[in-house]
N, C-alpha and C positions, 0 to 999 in steps of 0.2 A: 347541296350536296357536298360532302367533303371525302377524301381519300382517307382511309384508315389504315394504320399498321396492322397487318395480317397476312401470315403466309398461306395462301389458299392450298399451295402443294401440299402442305404438311398437315390439312385440315382433314379429319376424317368425315366431315359433314359437308365436303363440298358437292357430292351427289347423293346426299342422303335426304329422302322426303320422309316426312312424318306428319300424321294428323293426330292432334291431341284433343282431349274434350274436357270440359269440367261442368259441374253443375252450378248454376248461379239463381239465387232468389230473385225473381222478376216480378213478385207479387206488387211491390210499390208502382212500378213502372206499368203494370197492368192496370191497377186501380186509376192511375193518373190518366191513361190514354182512354179508359172508358168514361171518367168524369168529365173529360175535356173533349169528348168525341173525335178523338185523333187515331190515328192507325198503330197499334202495337208494334206491328211488324217495321214500319218506317221508324218509329222511336228506338226500338230495340236494335235496329241495323245501324243507325245514327251512334248510339251509345257504343256498340261493339266497335265501329270505325274510330271513334274518337279515343277510345281506351287503346286499340291497336297502335294509333299513331303517337300515343303519349310513351309507349315502351321502347327505349333506344335499340335495343337488340332486335325488335321486330322492324325497324326500319332500315336495316342493313341489307345490301344486295350486292352480288357478284357481278361486275360489269367489266367486260373485256379483261378478265383474269385479274381484276383488282377489286378489293373489298370496300365498298362505298357505304356511308352513312347519310341517309336524307333526313332533312330537317322535320319533315312531316310525310305522310303517306297521302297521295292524292289518287281517289279511286273513283271509278266510274261504274255505275251499277244500272243496268237496264231492268226495269221492272214492267211488265205487261199487266194492265188492268183489265178489268171486265169489258170495257169499251173497245179494246183492242184486238178482241179474239175475233178471227175471221170465220 
């Protein structure tokens, strides 16, 4: 993690939250998951997280009123499977 030059107080986005979406052709990933008996959900989640971590602008966070850029995104995702339903 490194501090980057960015005036947070002048940024109109410091308290702005937005959700964006796009369509992605996942047919090849779907075919791969079925041919190899793998979870499409887990494969697509892994691909999404790897893609997000590769974009520098998505690795930036505001911490203690300072703009910081991380080298990568470390995420933890809890997934409940059929065996964990009570």
